[in-house]
N, C-alpha and C positions, 0 to 999 in steps of 0.2 A: 659397662664393660663388654667388649666385643668377645663373645664366648668362641666364636669361629677361630680365633687366633690359637686356641688351645687345641685345636685339632692338627696344627701344624707341627712345629718343634721349637725348641728354646731358642736357637740361633736366629730364627726369623722374628722374635720379638723385639720391639723398640726397648731402649734402655729402661723407660718408665714401666713398660709391660713386664720386663724381666725382673725389676724389683718388686713389683705387685705380686707377680707369680711366686717368688722366693718367700715373701713375706706372709702372703695370705692364702696361696693355693697349695704350694708344694708340701708344706707341713701335714697336710690332711690326705695325702695320697699314699698308697702302699709304695713300698720300695720298687716293686715290679713296674707299676704304672708311671712312677717317676722315671724309671729307667728309659722307657720307650719315648717319652717326651724330651728328656734331657739329653740322652746320647752321651757324648763325652764332653766335659768342659775344656778339654785340652785340644779338641779339634772340631772345627765347624762341620756340621753335616746336613745334608739335604734329606728328603722323604719325610712324609707325614707320619704322625703317631701310629695311626692305624696300619700303615704300610709297613712300618718297621716291626710292629707287633706280629703281623701275618708272616713276615720273612722269618723272624726269630723262630716263631712256633712252628713252622714247616720244616725247618732245619732241625729242630729239637725232635719233631715227630718222626721224620723219616731217617735221621741219622745217616746222612751221606758220607762216604768215604772222602770223595772229592767235591768241591764246589768250584765252579768256573764263573768268573764275573768279568764282564766287559764295562769298564768305566768305574775306576777307583774314585776319580775326582780328589776330594780332600781326605777321604777315608773315614769321615765321621758319620756316614749315613749307612748304606746297605753293607759296606765293607765291615764296619763296627758290629752291626747285629749279626751278620753271618758268622763272623769269627767268634763273637761272644757265645752263640749258640753252639758251635763247635767246642769251644772251651768247655761249657757246661755239659756237653755230651761227653767230653772226655775223650774225643776221637775226631778225626777228619782233618782236612787241609782245604784252605781256600786259596785259589790261584787267581789273582785279580791283575788286570792290565790297565795301564794308563799310558796315553800317548803325548801327555804334556810333561816335560821334563821337570818343570818346576813343582807341579802338583805330585808327581811320582816321588820326588826327593822329600817333599813336605809330609807326605803321608807315611812314608817308610821311616823317616827320622823322628816323626812324633811317636810312632808305635814303639820304636826302640827305645825312647827315652820316657815316655809317660804311660804307655799301655802296654807293659812288658808282659803282663799275663797272657794276653791275647796274641802277641808277636809269633810265638811258636806255631800258631795255627794258620799263619798267613804266609804266603810267597808273593811278594810284590814284583810285578814284571813291567819294565818299560818297553811297551810295544804298541803298535796301531793294528796288529793282525792277530786274529784268534789262532793262527797257524802254531804259535807257541804252546798251545794246549795239547797239541797232537800226541806228544809223547806220553802225556799222563792219560790219554784216552784209550790206550791199548790194553789196559788191565781188565781182563774178561770177568774177574770176581770182584770188581770195584763198583760201588753205587755212586751215582753222579747227581748233582743239581747244578743247572745252568741259569744265570741270571744276566738278562740282556738289558744294559742301560747305558749304551754309548751315546754317539751324537744324535742330534736331532734330524736324523736322515733315514727315511724309510727304506731307501735302497740299500744302505749299508746294514741296517738291522736284518733285512731279509737275506743278505749275503752271510751274515754271522749265523743265522738259523740254519742256512743250507750247509754251512761248514760242519756243524755238529750233527746234521741230520743222519750221516751214516752210522753214528754212534747212539742213536736212540735205542732204548731197550725197556723192557718191562719194569715198571716202578720208578723210572726216572723223572725228576722234577724240572719243569721249566717255568721260570718266573720272569715277568717283563714289567719294567717301569714305563710310565707315560703311555699307558695302554690306549688312551683316547687322544694321542697327539699324532703328529707327522712321523714320530720315530717309529710308530708301529703300524702305520696305515697299510703298508704292503705285506707285512708278515700276518696281520690279524686274520684276514680271510683264510689264508693258508692253514692256520692252526684250526679255526672254527670249522673248516670244512673237512678236516681229518678226524675221523672217528676213534682214532687211537688216543687222541688227547681228552682227557677228562677234567673238566673244571672243578679246581679245588677251592679257589678263592677269586672273586672278582670284586674290585672296589671302585667307586666313583665318588664325584662331589657330594657333599663338602668335605669328606674325610679323605680323599684322595684325588690327585690329578689323573688317576687311572693306573691301576696296578691289577695284575692277573697271575694267577698260579695254576699250572696244569700238571697232571700226572699222566705218563705215558702208559698205556696198556697194550699188550700184544694179543690179548683176549677179546675178540669181536663176536 
């Protein structure tokens, strides 16, 4: 048995491995550990188990008022775990954008129908631009988390980072998926050279394709 597959997620398993997991592995895991690997059985999701856990736990820890996500996709990966953490916190709102009409509709409809308890903590937005977040970033007393996981385009990710830059403030969280791919190749040196960013989490293979979480500090 290839144990590496159990560092990924349920939806990446073959049909045979799904059956093996359900019969022989899942019953011996805690409910919390199953949650990170399973995600939602109603909605396919990406991200590896360790990435999901890190994302969920940082939201639980810092309890942001607003989370801004670029890249809803199917809604079964980061969208699911951010909104689950907000629900468990009992506060907060996730604003998530998707520029594919089919995926946007699929995610929104599935949450309305099957994941009703988390739906009140999400606002799905059909858009290709982070500009739609601007009106929510004006609140001086709000705490933020930003999650960048858009297209595999380094220039685009840097543009998204620069959009949010005027709103950076003490205690804000920035998370980036595909930290070791083309998606973040241009923004990575910008973040690492800025002493305001403190590294909270950094994951690499085999437990991640690359995932990093930073906290902004105004104290140098």
